[in-house]
C-alpha positions in Angstrom: 0.0 0.0 0.0 1.3 3.5 -0.9 2.0 5.9 2.0 -0.7 8.3 0.8 -3.3 5.5 0.7 -2.5 4.5 4.3 -2.5 8.1 5.3 -5.9 8.7 3.7 -7.4 5.6 5.5 -6.0 6.6 8.8 -7.1 10.3 8.4 -10.7 9.2 7.7 -10.6 6.9 10.8 -9.3 9.9 12.9 -12.2 12.0 11.7 -14.7 9.2 12.5 -13.2 8.7 15.9 -13.6 12.3 16.7 -17.3 12.2 15.7 -17.9 9.1 17.8 -16.1 10.6 20.8 -18.3 13.7 20.7 -21.5 11.6 20.3 -20.9 9.1 23.2 -18.8 11.3 25.5 -15.7 9.1 25.7 -12.1 10.3 25.3 -11.1 10.3 21.6 -7.8 8.6 22.6 -9.7 5.5 23.6 -11.8 5.5 20.4 -8.6 5.8 18.3 -7.0 2.9 20.1 -10.1 0.7 19.6 -10.3 1.7 15.9 -6.7 0.9 15.5 -7.3 -2.6 16.8 -10.1 -3.0 14.3 -8.1 -1.7 11.4 -5.0 -3.7 12.2 -6.9 -7.0 12.3 -9.4 -6.4 9.5 -7.3 -4.9 6.8 -3.8 -5.5 5.5 -2.3 -2.3 6.9 1.3 -1.8 7.9 1.7 -0.2 11.4 5.5 -0.2 10.8 5.4 2.2 7.9 8.4 4.5 8.4 6.3 7.7 8.2 3.8 6.4 10.7 6.5 5.2 13.1 8.1 8.6 13.0 4.9 10.6 13.6 3.8 8.2 16.4 7.2 8.5 18.1 7.3 12.3 17.8 3.7 12.5 19.1 4.7 10.6 22.2 7.5 13.1 22.9 5.2 16.1 22.2 2.5 14.7 24.5 5.0 14.2 27.3 6.3 17.8 26.9 2.7 19.1 27.0 2.0 16.9 30.1 5.0 18.4 31.8 3.9 21.9 30.9 0.5 21.3 32.7 2.2 20.5 36.0 2.4 23.5 38.4 5.9 23.4 40.0 4.5 24.7 43.3 1.8 22.1 43.3 4.4 19.4 42.3 6.5 20.4 45.3 3.5 20.3 47.6 2.5 16.8 46.3 6.1 15.6 45.9 6.0 12.7 48.3 2.5 11.7 47.2 3.7 11.6 43.6 6.8 9.6 44.6 4.8 7.1 46.7 2.1 6.5 44.2 4.4 6.4 41.2 7.0 4.0 42.7 4.2 1.7 44.1 2.6 1.7 40.6 5.8 0.6 39.1 7.2 -1.8 41.6 4.1 -4.0 42.2 3.5 -5.0 38.5 7.2 -5.2 37.7 7.8 -7.8 40.4 4.5 -9.8 40.0 4.6 -9.9 36.2 8.2 -11.0 36.2 7.6 -13.8 38.6 4.4 -14.9 36.9 6.0 -15.0 33.5 9.1 -16.9 34.9 7.0 -19.3 36.9 3.5 -20.4 35.7 4.1 -19.2 32.1 7.5 -20.7 31.8 9.2 -17.8 30.0 12.9 -17.3 30.0 14.4 -15.0 32.6 15.1 -12.2 30.1 11.7 -12.6 28.6 10.1 -12.4 32.0 12.0 -9.2 32.8 10.7 -7.7 29.6 7.2 -8.7 30.6 7.7 -7.1 34.0 9.0 -3.9 32.5 6.3 -3.6 29.8 3.5 -4.2 32.3 4.8 -1.9 35.0 4.1 1.3 33.1 1.4 3.9 33.2 0.4 5.9 30.1 1.2 9.5 30.5 0.0 10.1 27.0 -3.4 8.6 27.5 -3.8 10.1 31.0 -2.8 13.6 29.7 -5.2 13.3 26.7 -8.1 12.3 29.0 -7.4 15.0 31.6 -7.1 17.7 29.0 -10.4 16.7 27.3 -12.2 16.8 30.6 -10.5 19.9 32.0 -9.0 18.0 35.0 -5.5 18.9 34.0 -6.1 22.3 35.6 -7.0 21.0 39.0 -5.0 19.4 41.8 -6.1 15.8 41.4 -5.2 15.8 37.7 -1.8 17.4 38.4 -1.1 14.8 41.0 -2.0 11.9 38.6 0.3 13.3 35.9 3.2 13.7 38.3 2.7 10.2 39.6 2.5 8.8 36.1 5.8 10.5 35.3 7.5 8.9 38.3 6.2 5.4 37.3 7.4 5.8 33.7 10.8 7.2 34.9 11.2 4.0 37.0 10.3 1.9 34.0 12.8 3.6 31.7 15.5 3.2 34.4 14.7 -0.5 34.8 14.8 -1.1 31.1 18.0 0.8 30.7 19.7 -0.8 33.7 18.7 -4.4 32.8 19.0 -4.4 29.0 20.1 -1.3 27.2 23.8 -0.4 26.9 24.3 3.3 26.4 26.5 4.3 23.6 29.3 6.9 23.7 26.6 9.5 22.8 24.9 9.2 26.1 27.1 11.9 27.9 26.3 14.2 25.0 22.6 13.4 25.3 22.7 14.1 29.0 24.6 17.3 28.8 22.4 18.7 26.0 19.3 17.7 27.8 20.4 19.5 31.0 21.5 22.5 29.0 18.2 22.8 27.3 16.3 22.4 30.5 18.3 25.2 32.1 18.4 27.5 29.0 15.0 27.3 27.4 13.1 29.0 30.3 15.6 31.9 30.1 15.5 32.2 26.3 11.7 31.7 26.0 10.6 35.2 27.2 12.9 37.0 24.7 12.2 34.6 21.8 8.4 34.5 22.2 8.4 38.3 22.7 10.4 38.9 19.5 9.0 36.2 17.2 5.8 34.9 18.9 2.1 35.7 18.2 2.4 35.3 14.5 0.5 33.2 12.0 3.8 31.3 11.1 4.1 30.2 14.8 7.9 30.4 15.3 7.4 29.5 19.0 5.9 26.1 18.1 8.7 25.5 15.6 11.2 26.2 18.3 9.7 23.6 20.6 9.5 21.1 17.8 13.1 21.7 16.8 14.3 21.1 20.3 12.2 18.0 20.8 13.4 16.5 17.5 17.0 17.3 18.5 16.4 15.4 21.8 15.0 12.4 19.8 18.0 12.3 17.5 20.5 12.4 20.4 18.4 9.9 22.4 18.4 7.5 19.5 22.2 7.8 19.1 22.7 7.3 22.9 20.4 4.3 22.9 18.1 6.1 25.3 14.7 7.8 25.3 13.8 11.5 24.7 10.5 11.4 26.7 12.1 11.9 30.1 14.0 15.2 29.3 10.9 16.2 27.3 8.7 16.0 30.4 11.2 17.9 32.5 11.5 20.5 29.8 7.8 20.9 29.8 7.8 21.2 33.6 10.3 24.0 33.6 8.3 25.8 30.9 5.1 25.6 32.8 5.4 29.0 34.5 6.0 30.6 31.1 2.9 28.9 29.6 0.8 29.9 32.5 1.5 33.5 31.5 1.1 32.8 27.8 -1.9 30.4 27.6 -2.5 31.1 23.9 0.9 29.7 23.0 0.3 26.5 24.9 -3.2 26.2 23.4 -1.9 26.5 19.8 0.7 23.9 20.5 -1.9 21.6 21.9 -4.1 22.1 18.9 -1.3 21.0 16.5 -0.6 18.0 18.7 -4.2 16.8 19.1 -5.3 17.6 15.5 -2.5 15.9 13.7 0.1 14.1 15.8 -1.6 12.2 18.6 -4.3 10.4 16.6 -1.6 8.5 14.6 0.1 7.6 17.9 -3.1 6.1 19.3 -4.1 4.4 16.1 -0.7 2.8 15.7 -0.9 1.5 19.2 -4.1 -0.3 18.5 -2.8 -1.6 15.1 0.0 -3.5 16.8 -2.5 -5.9 18.5 -2.8 -9.3 16.9 -6.2 -10.7 17.8 -5.3 -14.1 16.3 -2.4 -14.5 18.7 -4.5 -13.2 21.5 -7.5 -15.6 21.0 -5.1 -18.5 20.7 -3.6 -17.7 24.1 -6.5 -16.2 25.9 -5.6 -17.8 29.2 -2.0 -16.4 29.1 -3.5 -13.0 28.2 -5.8 -13.1 31.3 -2.8 -14.1 33.6 -0.7 -11.2 32.2 -3.5 -8.7 32.6 -4.0 -9.8 36.2 -0.3 -9.6 36.9 -0.5 -5.9 35.8 -3.8 -4.8 37.2 -4.0 -6.6 40.6 -0.8 -5.2 42.0 -1.7 -1.7 40.6 -5.0 -1.8 42.5 -3.5 -3.5 45.6 -0.7 -1.0 46.1 -2.0 2.3 44.5 -5.5 2.3 46.0 -4.4 2.5 49.7 -2.0 5.4 48.8 -4.7 7.1 46.7 -7.1 6.9 49.6 -4.5 8.6 51.8 -3.6 11.4 49.5 -6.9 11.9 47.5 -9.5 10.0 49.4 -12.5 11.5 47.5 -11.0 10.4 44.1 -9.0 7.3 45.1 -10.8 5.0 42.6 -10.4 7.5 39.7 -6.7 7.9 40.5 -6.1 4.2 40.8 -7.8 3.4 37.5 -5.7 6.0 35.6 -2.5 4.8 37.2 -3.4 1.3 35.9 -3.2 2.4 32.3 -0.3 1.7 29.9 0.7 2.4 26.4 3.9 4.3 25.4 6.6 2.8 27.5 4.9 -0.6 27.6 4.9 -0.8 23.8 8.5 0.5 23.7 9.7 -2.1 26.2 7.9 -4.9 24.4 9.2 -3.7 21.0 12.7 -3.6 22.4 12.3 -7.2 23.5 11.1 -8.3 20.1 13.8 -6.5 18.2 16.5 -7.9 20.5 15.1 -11.4 20.0 14.3 -11.7 23.7 10.6 -12.4 23.1 8.9 -13.9 20.1 6.0 -12.4 18.1 3.3 -14.2 20.1 4.7 -13.0 23.4 5.0 -9.5 21.9 1.4 -9.5 20.8 0.2 -10.7 24.2 2.2 -8.0 26.0 1.1 -5.2 23.6 -2.6 -6.4 23.9 -2.5 -6.2 27.7 -0.9 -2.8 27.4 -3.5 -1.5 24.9 -6.4 -3.0 26.9 -5.1 -1.4 30.0 -5.1 2.0 28.2 -8.7 1.5 27.1 -10.6 -0.4 29.9 -9.5 1.3 33.1 -9.7 4.8 31.5 -13.2 4.2 30.1 -14.4 3.0 33.5 -12.7 6.0 35.3 -14.1 8.5 32.9 -17.6 7.1 32.8 -18.3 6.4 36.4 -15.6 8.0 38.6 -14.6 11.2 36.9 -14.5 14.2 39.3 -16.7 17.2 38.7 -14.3 19.8 37.2 -16.1 22.9 38.4 -16.4 21.5 42.0 -12.7 20.7 42.0 -11.8 24.2 40.8 -14.0 25.7 43.5 -12.2 23.5 46.1 -8.8 24.5 44.7 -9.8 28.1 45.0 -10.5 27.7 48.7 -7.1 26.2 49.3 -3.8 28.0 49.8 -0.2 26.9 50.2 1.5 27.5 53.5 5.0 26.4 54.5 5.4 23.5 56.9 8.2 23.0 59.4 10.6 21.9 56.6 9.6 24.8 54.3 7.5 22.6 52.0 4.2 23.9 50.7 1.1 22.4 52.4 -2.4 23.0 51.3 -4.8 24.5 53.8 -8.2 26.0 53.6 -8.3 29.7 53.2 -9.9 31.2 56.4 -13.2 32.8 55.9 -13.3 36.6 56.4 -14.4 37.8 59.8 -18.1 38.1 60.0 -18.6 35.7 57.1 -21.4 33.2 57.4 -20.2 29.8 58.5 
C-alpha cells in the first residue's frame, strides 16, 4: 500500500473517531485505540510504515512535553511525596509480580520475564494527559497529582529497562549534557524569543519547541536512550511561562491533538494481533491480572490517603499503559528476547489497560471539574516546618457566614 493511501485511510478513521467521541462522550484517545485494533486486524495495513512510526514517536514526545507543561511546580513540590509514593508503588508491584508470573507459571525465560515485568509496570502519561485535557481535569490538583505520579512510574520503567538491558553508547554523555543544558536555558530564552517572534501566524514558538524535541529524539536514539524523560522535565520548567502565555500552549496543543496524537493512538491499536490473543486467551488473562491486581492493591491505599475523594479514579488512571509498555515490548522483540506471540500478548495487555480502566474511570468516577476548581480556589499553600508547601483551607473573612 502506498503511503498516501494508508494516510488517507487513517485520516478518515481519525475524523470518524472524533465524531464518535463527541457523540458518546468518551475520550477520543480510547476510540482511536479501539479503531486501531479493528483496522489492524481487518485490513492489510502496515503499522510499521516508516512515516507512521516517526509521527507516532514524535507524538509521544510532544505529548510528554505538554503533560510536563501542565504541572504546576508549586503544586508538584507540595505533592512531591504523594507523587513519589504512588508512582513507585505503581511501578514496583506489577514489575515484580509480572516478572515472577512469566518466569514461573508461564515458563518464559528470565530475560523474557523481565521484559514482561518492564512492559506491564508502566502507566500511560500520553493517555492520561489526553483524558485529563479533554475533561479539564488537567487544571485541578487531582489531575496534576496523577500526571506527576504517572511520570514517576514511567521514569522508574525507563531506568529499569536501561539498567537491565540497554547499553548506552558513547553518545549518552552528549545526550545528558544537551538535555540538562536545554532544561536550564529554554526558560531563560523563551521570554525573549516569544516576545520577539511569537504571536504570528507562522508560529515560530511552536517551531522552536518542535526543533528542540526533535534534537532530543536524535540524540536519544544515538545514545540508545529515550527523549521522553527530558521532554517531560523541559515541559515542567516551561510551565510557568505557559501559565502567563496560555494562547501559545493552546496553539501547540491544537497542533498535537489535531495531527500528531491520533496517529500515535491508532498505531498503538494496530500493533495488537487478535489471532495470537485468542489462541492464548488464558495467558492474556494471567498477564492482565499480573499488571492490574498489583496496581490496584498498592496504589489504591495510597490514593485513599492522598486523594480520598478520588481514590478510585486515581487508581484506574494509574493502571493504564501504552507508550513505555509498547517501547519495552518492542525492544524485547527486536533484541530477540521475546517472540512475536509474546510481543502480541504484552502489547494487547498494554493497549487494553489503556482502554478499559480509562473508560471506567471517565464514565463512572470522573471528578466534577467545576467543583474541583472551587475546592482548589479555597485552598492555599503555607510552609510546613521543613519549608514545603502544604495545602490548607483559606480562612473565611471575619463576620462571614459559617
